[in-house]
C-alpha positions as CSV (number, residue, x, y, z in Angstrom):
1,M,-26.2,59.8,-12.6
2,A,-27.6,57.1,-11.5
3,K,-25.0,54.6,-9.6
4,M,-24.3,51.4,-11.0
5,P,-24.6,48.2,-9.2
6,R,-21.7,47.3,-6.8
7,K,-21.0,44.0,-8.6
8,Q,-21.0,46.1,-12.0
9,R,-18.4,48.7,-10.6
10,Y,-15.7,46.4,-8.8
11,P,-16.3,43.0,-11.1
12,W,-12.4,42.4,-10.4
13,T,-12.4,42.7,-6.5
14,A,-14.0,39.2,-6.4
15,Y,-10.8,37.9,-8.9
16,V,-8.4,39.5,-6.2
17,A,-10.4,37.9,-3.3
18,L,-9.2,34.4,-5.0
19,I,-6.0,35.0,-6.0
20,P,-4.6,33.6,-2.4
21,M,-6.6,30.7,-2.5
22,A,-6.2,30.1,-6.2
23,L,-2.0,30.5,-5.6
24,T,-2.7,27.9,-2.8
25,V,-4.5,25.7,-4.7
26,V,-1.9,25.7,-7.4
27,F,1.3,25.5,-5.8
28,V,0.8,24.4,-2.3
29,Y,-2.0,21.4,-2.9
30,L,-1.6,20.4,-6.5
31,G,2.3,21.3,-6.3
32,T,2.8,18.8,-3.2
33,M,0.8,16.1,-5.4
34,V,2.7,16.3,-8.4
35,W,6.2,16.2,-6.2
36,S,4.8,13.4,-4.3
37,A,3.9,11.3,-7.5
38,K,7.5,12.2,-8.7
39,I,9.3,11.1,-5.3
40,S,7.0,7.8,-5.6
41,L,8.6,7.0,-8.7
42,S,12.6,7.2,-7.4
43,S,14.2,5.5,-4.5
44,S,14.4,8.4,-2.3
45,H,15.3,7.3,1.3
46,T,16.2,10.1,3.6
47,F,16.7,12.9,0.7
48,P,14.7,13.0,-2.4
49,S,16.2,11.4,-5.2
50,N,16.0,12.2,-9.2
51,D,16.4,8.4,-10.0
52,F,13.8,7.1,-11.7
53,V,12.8,3.3,-10.6
54,G,9.2,3.2,-12.0
55,L,6.4,1.1,-9.9
56,T,9.3,-0.5,-8.5
57,Q,8.1,1.5,-4.9
58,Y,4.3,0.2,-5.5
59,V,5.2,-3.1,-6.1
60,R,7.5,-3.3,-2.6
61,L,4.3,-1.2,-1.3
62,F,2.1,-4.0,-2.0
63,N,4.3,-6.6,-0.9
64,N,4.4,-5.3,2.6
65,D,2.4,-7.0,5.1
66,R,2.3,-4.2,7.4
67,W,0.6,-2.0,4.5
68,M,-1.8,-4.5,3.5
69,V,-2.9,-5.4,7.3
70,S,-3.4,-1.4,7.5
71,L,-5.6,-1.6,4.2
72,Q,-7.8,-4.4,5.8
73,N,-7.7,-2.6,9.1
74,I,-9.1,0.9,7.5
75,V,-11.7,-1.0,5.3
76,I,-13.2,-2.5,8.6
77,Y,-13.1,0.6,10.4
78,G,-14.1,2.5,7.5
79,L,-17.5,0.7,6.8
80,L,-18.4,0.2,10.6
81,F,-17.4,3.9,11.1
82,I,-19.3,5.2,8.4
83,V,-22.8,3.2,8.6
84,A,-22.7,3.7,12.2
85,C,-22.3,7.3,12.3
86,L,-24.8,7.6,9.3
87,V,-27.4,5.7,11.5
88,I,-26.9,7.2,15.0
89,G,-26.8,10.5,13.3
90,F,-29.7,10.3,12.0
91,L,-31.8,8.5,14.4
92,L,-30.1,11.4,17.0
93,A,-31.5,14.2,14.6
94,V,-35.0,13.0,14.3
95,F,-35.1,12.8,18.2
96,I,-34.2,16.3,18.4
97,D,-36.1,17.3,15.4
98,Q,-39.7,16.1,17.7
99,K,-39.3,19.8,19.4
100,I,-38.3,18.2,22.9
101,T,-37.8,20.3,25.8
102,G,-34.1,21.6,26.3
103,E,-33.4,21.1,22.8
104,G,-30.5,23.5,22.6
105,V,-29.0,21.6,25.6
106,M,-29.6,18.2,23.9
107,R,-28.0,19.5,20.8
108,T,-24.8,21.0,22.8
109,I,-24.3,17.8,24.4
110,F,-24.5,15.5,21.1
111,L,-22.2,18.0,19.4
112,Y,-19.5,18.7,21.9
113,P,-17.6,15.2,21.4
114,Y,-16.8,16.5,17.8
115,A,-15.1,20.0,19.5
116,M,-12.6,17.6,21.3
117,S,-9.5,16.7,19.7
118,F,-9.2,13.3,18.8
119,V,-6.2,13.0,20.9
120,A,-7.9,14.1,23.8
121,T,-10.6,11.5,23.2
122,G,-8.4,8.6,22.1
123,L,-6.7,9.1,25.5
124,V,-9.9,9.0,27.5
125,W,-11.1,6.0,25.9
126,Q,-8.1,4.0,26.2
127,W,-8.3,5.2,30.0
128,M,-11.9,3.6,29.6
129,L,-11.2,0.4,27.7
130,N,-8.1,-0.4,29.9
131,P,-9.0,-4.0,31.2
132,T,-6.9,-3.3,34.6
133,L,-8.1,0.4,35.2
134,G,-11.4,1.1,33.3
135,L,-14.5,-0.5,32.4
136,Q,-13.7,-3.9,33.0
137,S,-11.8,-3.4,36.4
138,V,-14.9,-1.3,37.7
139,I,-17.7,-3.6,36.8
140,R,-15.9,-6.5,38.4
141,K,-15.2,-4.6,41.4
142,L,-19.4,-4.1,41.7
143,G,-19.6,-7.7,41.9
144,V,-19.7,-8.9,38.2
145,T,-16.1,-11.1,38.6
146,G,-16.8,-12.7,34.8
147,F,-17.1,-9.9,33.2
148,Q,-14.4,-9.2,30.0
149,F,-14.2,-6.1,27.9
150,D,-10.6,-6.4,26.9
151,W,-11.0,-5.5,23.3
152,I,-8.0,-3.0,23.5
153,V,-5.5,-5.3,23.8
154,S,-6.9,-8.0,21.6
155,Q,-5.5,-8.3,18.1
156,D,-8.6,-9.2,16.9
157,K,-11.0,-7.0,18.2
158,V,-8.8,-3.7,19.0
159,I,-9.9,-2.0,15.7
160,Y,-13.3,-2.1,17.0
161,T,-12.2,-0.4,19.9
162,I,-11.0,2.6,17.7
163,V,-14.1,2.4,16.1
164,L,-16.4,3.0,19.0
165,A,-14.4,5.9,20.1
166,A,-14.5,7.6,16.6
167,V,-18.3,7.1,16.4
168,W,-18.8,8.5,19.7
169,Q,-17.0,11.6,18.3
170,A,-18.2,11.9,14.9
171,S,-21.9,11.2,15.4
172,G,-23.2,15.0,16.6
173,L,-21.6,16.0,13.2
174,V,-23.7,13.6,11.3
175,M,-27.0,14.6,13.2
176,A,-25.9,18.2,13.4
177,L,-26.1,18.5,9.3
178,L,-29.0,15.9,9.1
179,L,-30.9,18.1,11.9
180,A,-30.9,21.0,9.6
181,G,-32.2,18.9,6.4
182,L,-34.8,18.1,8.5
183,R,-35.9,21.4,9.6
184,G,-35.7,22.4,5.6
185,I,-38.5,19.9,5.2
186,D,-42.0,21.2,4.6
187,E,-44.8,20.9,7.4
188,E,-47.5,20.3,5.0
189,I,-45.8,16.8,4.0
190,W,-46.1,15.6,7.6
191,K,-49.6,17.0,7.4
192,A,-50.6,15.2,4.4
193,A,-49.3,12.3,6.0
194,R,-51.2,12.4,8.9
195,I,-54.5,12.9,7.1
196,D,-53.8,9.9,4.8
197,G,-53.0,7.6,8.2
198,I,-49.3,7.1,6.9
199,P,-47.3,5.4,9.5
200,R,-44.2,7.7,10.4
201,W,-42.0,5.6,10.1
202,R,-42.9,5.1,6.1
203,V,-42.9,8.6,5.8
204,Y,-38.9,8.7,7.0
205,V,-38.3,5.9,5.0
206,S,-40.0,6.5,1.8
207,I,-40.3,10.6,1.5
208,V,-37.8,12.1,4.7
209,M,-34.6,10.3,3.7
210,P,-34.6,10.8,-0.1
211,M,-35.4,14.0,0.3
212,L,-32.2,14.4,2.5
213,G,-30.2,12.9,-0.5
214,A,-27.6,16.0,-0.5
215,S,-27.4,15.9,3.6
216,F,-26.5,12.3,3.7
217,A,-24.3,12.8,0.3
218,T,-22.0,15.7,2.5
219,A,-22.5,13.7,6.0
220,F,-20.6,10.9,3.8
221,V,-17.9,12.9,2.1
222,L,-16.9,14.2,5.2
223,L,-16.7,11.0,7.2
224,F,-14.7,9.3,4.1
225,V,-12.1,11.9,4.3
226,A,-11.8,11.4,8.1
227,V,-11.6,7.5,7.6
228,V,-8.4,8.3,5.2
229,K,-7.2,10.7,7.6
230,L,-7.2,8.0,10.8
231,Y,-4.1,8.7,12.7
232,D,-4.4,10.5,16.1
233,A,-6.7,8.4,17.3
234,V,-5.1,5.3,16.7
235,V,-1.7,6.7,18.2
236,A,-3.5,7.9,21.1
237,M,-5.5,5.0,22.1
238,T,-2.9,2.0,20.6
239,Q,0.1,3.3,18.8
240,G,-0.9,0.4,15.9
241,G,-0.5,-2.2,18.5
242,P,-0.9,-5.0,19.8
243,G,2.0,-5.4,17.4
244,T,0.2,-4.2,14.4
245,A,-2.9,-5.1,14.9
246,S,-4.5,-1.4,14.5
247,E,-2.1,-0.6,12.1
248,V,-3.9,2.4,9.3
249,P,-2.2,3.8,6.3
250,A,-1.8,7.3,7.9
251,K,0.2,5.9,10.2
252,F,2.6,3.2,8.2
253,I,3.0,6.6,5.9
254,M,4.1,8.8,8.7
255,D,6.5,6.1,10.2
256,Y,8.2,5.1,7.0
257,L,8.3,8.8,6.6
258,F,10.1,10.2,9.5
259,G,10.9,6.8,11.6
260,R,12.4,5.0,8.7
261,A,13.3,7.8,6.3
262,N,11.7,5.8,3.1
263,L,10.8,8.6,1.6
264,G,9.8,7.0,-2.0
265,L,7.6,4.4,-0.3
266,A,6.2,6.9,2.1
267,S,5.2,8.5,-1.1
268,A,3.8,5.9,-3.2
269,A,1.6,5.2,0.0
270,S,0.2,8.3,0.0
271,I,-0.4,8.6,-4.0
272,V,-2.7,5.4,-3.3
273,M,-4.5,6.9,-0.7
274,L,-5.0,10.1,-2.6
275,L,-6.3,8.2,-5.7
276,T,-8.8,5.9,-3.1
277,V,-10.1,9.6,-2.2
278,L,-10.7,10.9,-5.8
279,A,-12.1,7.4,-6.8
280,I,-15.0,7.7,-4.3
281,V,-15.1,11.6,-3.7
282,V,-15.4,12.6,-7.4
283,P,-18.2,9.8,-8.2
284,V,-20.5,11.2,-5.1
285,F,-20.1,14.9,-6.0
286,Y,-20.7,14.4,-9.8
287,V,-24.0,12.5,-9.1
288,R,-24.7,15.5,-6.7
289,R,-24.4,18.3,-9.1
290,Q,-26.0,16.3,-12.0
291,A,-28.9,15.8,-9.6
292,M,-29.0,19.5,-8.8
293,R,-29.1,20.2,-12.1
294,L,-31.8,17.4,-12.9
295,K,-33.8,19.2,-10.0
296,E,-33.4,23.1,-11.6
297,A,-34.4,22.2,-15.2
298,G,-37.5,20.4,-13.4
């Protein structure tokens, strides 16, 4: 008797394998989201409370100057971080795609920062940007006495130092994603472009970049999630200072949750950030899914 294909003999094994993940999603992720939403509608402080106060915590949240500063900072950080990572990552990917000598070493060098802990990255950059110990001090000792680079202690510029550290760490990830996309482009496209005399930069702008749409979308989602999760770099580099100049939502939530024992306000802040992520990520995935369907149908 001929044996039945494995997938027909054991169709239940796939469902069994999914049970742990399904339980995790339902009870851990969705469960904690619902619980946080419930707590955000209460007056909970140190311990959860079952009283209902409506949107009071959300009103208090957006009347909190520290929260508004954190939102302003995360918008500035997010825009600069995502744009810089996409641009630098794409340029690095194009550079390595030229089949340069020592390609493997170069890939490792560019990708290595992403393997580092953001705490370690933050501490290294904190030392480098320290006006009395780091880059400013070294250059002044070399004779350029007028050189000044004290952004990390400036309330107006401190957020940009965090952008520098984060871009240095995450650009390698974008490079790896886009390089994989570049390596999947048919060589015949380049041959046709050379025959037609099309400038190389025009091929990248008009042909290659649109073909890398899925890779760019994946990189964007990963970078956006990293923006929302920004916490450890801020703590390692500035502790949210000077004052609250480099405050970000994740640090606000952690401080109010553990430092000030204000469970209701911290939960309201976390729900706001969750809704922000969903508002950005869901449309991206929807557009990407529709594009894939159109591609398959065509």
